[in-house]
N, C-alpha and C positions, 0 to 999 in steps of 0.2 A: 270571116275573121273570128279567131278563137277569143273567148273571154280573157281579160287580163288577169293575171294572178292577183289574189288579194281583193278582188272585186265582188266577192260573194258567190262566184261560180267556178272556183278553182278546181273543184273535183270534176266538173264538166270539161274543163280544159285538159286535165290529165287523162280523162277517158278518151277524149278525141286524139290526143297524142299516142296513147296506147293502141287505139284502134287503127290508126294510120300505119303504125309500125308493125302491127300484126298483119296488115295487108302486104307491106313491103318495108324492110328495115331501112333501106336508103330513102324511100319516100318519106317515112316518118322522120328520119334525120333532117331532111330538107324542110319539111313542114315545121318541125320544132324550131329550126334556126330562123325561119321567116317569122313565126309567131313570137320568138324571143326578141327579134329585132323590133317588131311592132310594140311590144311591151316596154322595151328600153326607150324607144322614141317617145312613147306616151309618158313614161316616168320622168324623163329629162326634158320634156317640152320640145321635142324635135318634131319634124314634119311626119305626118302619118304616111305609111306606104300607100302609093296610088294603085288603082286597079291595073292589073297586068304586070306589075313589078314583082320581082323575086328578090328577096333580101337575104343575105347571109350575115353571120356575125363572126368576124375574124379577129379573135382576141388572144390567140396563142402568143406567148412571149418567151421563145427559146433565147439563150444567151447570144446566139449569133445565127443569122444576120439580124440586124436591128433596123426597123423602119423608123425614119425620122420625119417629124413634122416641123414646118417653119412658116412663120407669118411673112408674107410679102405685101407689097403695096396694093396688089389686086386680090388678096385673100390668102388663105392657107393652102399649102401644098405639101404632098407627101413624096419622099424619095427613099428608095431602097427596096428590099425584098421582104415579103411576108410569107411565112410558111404555114401549112395546115389551113388552107383556104377552101373550105367545103363549098362545092358548087363553083369552082374557080371560072369555069367557062359556061356555066348555067345561069348564075345570078345576074340580074341587071344592076343591083346596087348592093352595098355592103356597109356594115358598121365595122370600122377597122380601128384597132388601137395602135397608136404610134407614140414615139418618145418626143415629148416637147421639153427639151433640155434633159433633166433627170426625171421628169414626171411622166406618168402615163396618161394619155388623153384619148378620147373616143372621137372618131370622125365619121360622117356619112359621106360616102363616095359613090358617084355614078361610074359604073364599070365600062361604059361604052365609049369613054373619052380616049384619045390617042395615048395618053400618059399611063394607061393601065394595060398590062399584058400578062395573061396566064402563061406560065413557063411550060412549053411542051415537054413531055417525058419526065415530069417531076413527080408523078404519082404512080408508084409501082405496085400498089396493093392488089391482092387478090380479093380478100374481103373488103367490102365497101368500095369496090372499084368504080361503081357508077356514081359515087358521090363526088368524084373528081376533085379531090382535096389536096391538090398540089400547091406549088408556089405561085405567087403573083408578084410581078415587078411593077414598081411605081416610079415614074419619071416625071417630076414636076406635075403630079396629078392634082387636080383641084379638089379640095375637100372642105366640108362644112363641120366646124366643131359642134359636138352634141354634149352639152353640159360643160362643167369646168374640169380642170385637172383633178383626177381621183374620183370623179362622180360615178364612173362606171362600176367601180369596185365597192364604193362606200354605200351605195343604196341597198336597202333591205331586199329589193327585188332581184339582186344578183343571185342570192341564195334561193329565192323562190324559183328562179329559172333553172337552177341546178337540179332541183327536184323534178322539173319537167323532163329533163334528160332521162332521169331514172324511169319515168313513166314510159318512155319510148323503149328502154331496155326491157321492161316488164312485158309490154305488149308483144314484142318480138319473140321473147322467150315462151310466151303462152302458145305461139304457133309452132315453135320448135318441138314441143311435146306432142303435137297432133299425131304423127305416125305411131307413137307408142300407145296413145289412147285408142286409136283406131284398131290396132292389133289386139289390145285388151278387150275392146268392145266386140270383136269378132270371136272371142274365146280362144285366141291363139297365143295368149301370153302365159308363160310358166310362172312359177312362184317368185322367181328372181325378178323377172320383168314387172310383175305386179308390185313387188316391193319398191322397185325403182319408181314406178308410176305414183305410188303412194307418197314416197319421199318428195318427188317433184311437186305433187299437188300441195303438200304441206308447205314446202318452201315458197311456192308462188302465192299461196293464200296469205302467208305472213307478209310477203311483199305487198300484196294488194292492200291488206289492212294498214300497213305502214304508210302507203301513199294516200289512202283515204283519210287517215288521221292527220297527216301532214297538211292535206288540203284544207281540212277544217280548222286547224291551227292558224294557217296562213290567212284565211278569210276572217278569223276572229281578231287577229292583230297584225294587219298587213305591214304596218310601219314600226313594228315592235323592236325590241332589243336586238342589235345586229349579231351579238354573240349567240343568242338563242336561235336566231334564224340560221346561223352557220352550223351550230350543233345539230339542229333538226335536219338540215340538208345533208350533212355528212353522214348522219346516222341512217337516214333513209337510203341514200345512195349505197352505203355499205350493205345494208339489208338486201336491197334489190340486186346488187352485184353478186352477193352470195347465192341468191336464188337463181340468177342467170348461170353462174358457174356450175351449180348443182344440176340444173336442167340440161345443159349441153353435155356434161359429163355422164349423167345417169341415162339419158336417152341413147347416147352412143354405146354405153356398156350394155344396155338392155337389147338394143337392136343390131349391134355389130356394125360392120362397114357397109352393109347393103344399102340403106337409104343415102348414105354419104356418097356412094358410087353410082347408084341407079336412079335416084330421085333428084333431078337437077334443082328443083325449087328448094328442097330441104337442104341440099348441100350448099346452095348459095346463101340461104338464110343463116346456117350455122357459121359459115365463113364470115358473112357480114356482121353478125352479132358478136362474134369473137373479137373482131377489130373494134367495133363501136364501143363495147363495154370497156375497152382499154382507154377511153376518155377518163376513166378513173385512174388515179395514180397509186392504186393498190395500198401497200403498206405505208407509203408516204402520207396518203390521205388519212389512214387509220391513226398514224402517229399524230397528225394535226388534230384529229378528233380527240385522241387521248389528252393532248395538251389543253384543248378547250374544256374538256370535262373536269380535268384536274383543277381548273380555276373556278369551278362552280361548287355550290353546296352539293352534298351527297344526294343523288336524285332517285335511286332505284326504288326505294319503298313507296314513292309518290305515285299511286295508281289513279 
């Protein structure tokens, strides 16, 4: 079990997530989801995951379809289809958001029951193919509420978890640069390739420092102001996303198509990371960050 964010060992948590993603991007994604589920259950007084269970967090909320929750005489049930369910046929349990009227509520669901079915053929991705993040249908599926309406988004830990995802991006990007570093170490890199390596090293170093600083701030004030937690998470995610984009682009420009065509592990990692980092909403997230910052005092001179 990874340390919970805000418990004094957040940097250790981020390092473990980065290391697992450096080993395999999809593996890191699955470990991050399970660790996030454990943290959410801890924060909202839910049941701790049992040994042997694999948990996912299925919280995407596209306009359509909508998953509905309703209370019955024998407890809560879920009906409808949920999209973007990472580990749809791998996980044993999941934390799932559903609509309770017009409110968004979180539920714990056992995925082995007859009322839950992963939809075959609903995940067509090349990158992150093994994450099996397709659709899942719920038909009077038994569910247990975790927290009250709105608690999933309102807790400070929501944004701490968002930084954990960036730690996974960072770890995977560090492995993408390996073929370029190996070529340079063998003395086979020209000046252009060396310049790309230097630029990637600088970008990833900035991302590492951002993640380390965020971990320290989270531990110093785990239940702090939600707006500051949101700004911190969005800032670090943007910083890491830029480093990931620069790494994939510059390694490709330095090495050409060779590793993407002849090195299966590298090709899969680049494809996986390219999809995974799109969990960011790009300019939409930057615009939200800009709105957050506009509502704060001027902060840049404060070192």
